[in-house]
C-alpha positions, 0 to 999 in steps of 0.5 A: 373853474378853480385851481386845484393840484392833481394826484402825485404823477409818482406811481406809489413804488418800493424802493426797487419800484416793485408794486406793492403787492396784495395779501397772499401775493408771492413774494411778500412777508406775511404779518406774524399775527394776520396771516398778510403783508405787513404794512400792506394797508399802509402802503394800499392807504397811500393809493387810497388816500390818493384816490380820494384826491383824485375824486376833490380834485373833479369836484373842484374842477368840474363840480359845483360851486358849495354855494349852489348847493345845500347840506352835506353835499356842500361840505364836501365840497367845500372841504375839496377846494385846496384840502384835496391840492395839498392832499396830494402834494403831502402824499408825494412827500409821502412817495419820495420817502418810501421810494428811498425806503422810509430812512436817508439815501447814502452818497453812494450807487444806491443812492446816486441812481436814486437821485437820478431816476428821481430826477429823470421824473422831475424834468420830465414833468416840467416837460409835460407839464410845460407842454400840457400848460401851452394848450391854453387850460383854463385849470392850472396845470400842477405837473410843472411845478411837481416836477420843481418840487421834486428837484428840490426835494434832491437835497432834502433826501439824505436828511434825517427824519427830525430835519425834515419835519424842521424844513417843513415847519420852516417852509410854511413860517418863512415861504409865504413871506418869500411869495411876496417877492415878485411884488417888491422885486423891480419888473425889470429884473422879473423880465429880464429872467423871465426873457431867457427862461426856456419855460416861459418861451414855451407856455408862458409861466416860467420858473417865477411862476413855479417858484413863487407866483403862480397856482402851486409855488414851490416856496410855499408848498414844499412845506406839503412835500417835506411833511410828507417826506416825514410822515413817509418815514415813520411806521404808518402800521403801528396803531401807536404811532397812528394815534399820535399822529391823529392827536398831531392832525387836529392839533395842526387843524386846530392852529391853521384855521382856529388861528387864522379865525381868531387873527382875522376875526377878533385881533383885526377886521381882516376877515371883514375888509376881505368880505367886503372886496369880495363883494365888490369884485363879485359885483363886477363880475369879477372874481377876488383872488386873496393871492393877487388881489389882498393885501400883504396883511390879508394874504399872512393871515387868512387861511382862506383855499389857495392863500397860501399863508402859514395858517392855511398851510397849517391847516391843510397838513392837519387834514391830509394826515387825518385822511391819511391816517382814516385810509390807512387804518381803514385797510389795515384793520378792515382787510376784507375792503380791500377787494371791494376798494380794487377800484378806487385803488386803482385810479390812486396808483394812475393819477398822472394818466387821470390827471391828464386826461381830465385836463383835456377833456376839460379844454377840449370838450364841452362836456357841461354842454353834453352833460347839462349840469356841474352834478352831471359832469362831475358824477360823470368824470368820477365812474368814468375815471373808476371803471377805465383805471380798473379795468386797465389795471386788469391787464397791465401794471401801470397807467399808460404815462405811468409806464412811458415815466417808468421806462426813462427812469429805467434807462436813467439808471441804466446808465448810472449804473 
């Protein structure tokens, strides 16, 4: 099974944690022309994009490989590889910006309260993710990485929007180089850090892995978070903003994937050497992963899923922008679709619960033995998650784990006040 990321563990909330309400709900201000809450499609569009990422996660974790099918299913399965993970991370940044009221937060009481709430969530995610990693799942568990992402985002919450965009670009450029630090640092130094790392003692996946060497290293993946924070500051309900973002998304996609193709095929022989290495690995019955088996040049130039190169990060951000804008525009322009889309939106709002349950099922239940094929497993996971989320949201405001996370942050809020 491949490794990817879960949906954003933080439910989609505004600064005061009020839920997003559908059109016509009390306490919302209707738009001057539409008679519905201004920007409701933007808010719900984030949940829809996150739900799509959940289904992409299922496809990567339990679905068939793209090579085993043909036509549109093969294309969709290939698109899910790596890109569903980066979409989750970008949406985490969007949610952080929306929690902060789409503006830099000040160093006043309200700012301290918000930082304390985010830090509390981060620590809880680190604890939960470490416990989930310790069960020995074959899937890279991203929850502890998310905890580190949120902690690293705290100093950036007060930055202006252009500074956030610059930070995303800088991370995308420098992060892939910095991620190679474990290759050049003396092993005894790494062992010394690991010996005093409590996360490493519990799960054998400590801070060095979370920051540099794991499936979603913060040194590169913070580019997605900062990019999402930048997007969350924008007025995504405005068509002019969305049109500019579509152009930006297309340009980033072309530069990322197209630039990598030129670099690997035209200017170097990286693509040929990687193909040969992958074929040799397959013949030996092992999986070839450029991040762990490739040369430094291969890692920096390829845009293969989870290569974490500047090219891949750039292309993935472009795709994530296009998906987010499409989801928002769909629900803004077609408000009648919000009703039929309610089950999908429910999945997007309780993704932490869905993620943890699916990890436990993969670890402790031989689902493919009972269902017969990866295609059947994928279908059952998608239908069951949607049905469960839709049923739960009819009676409860938040998902089970989202409720626990919210209760903990409320307690911290009371202490900070």
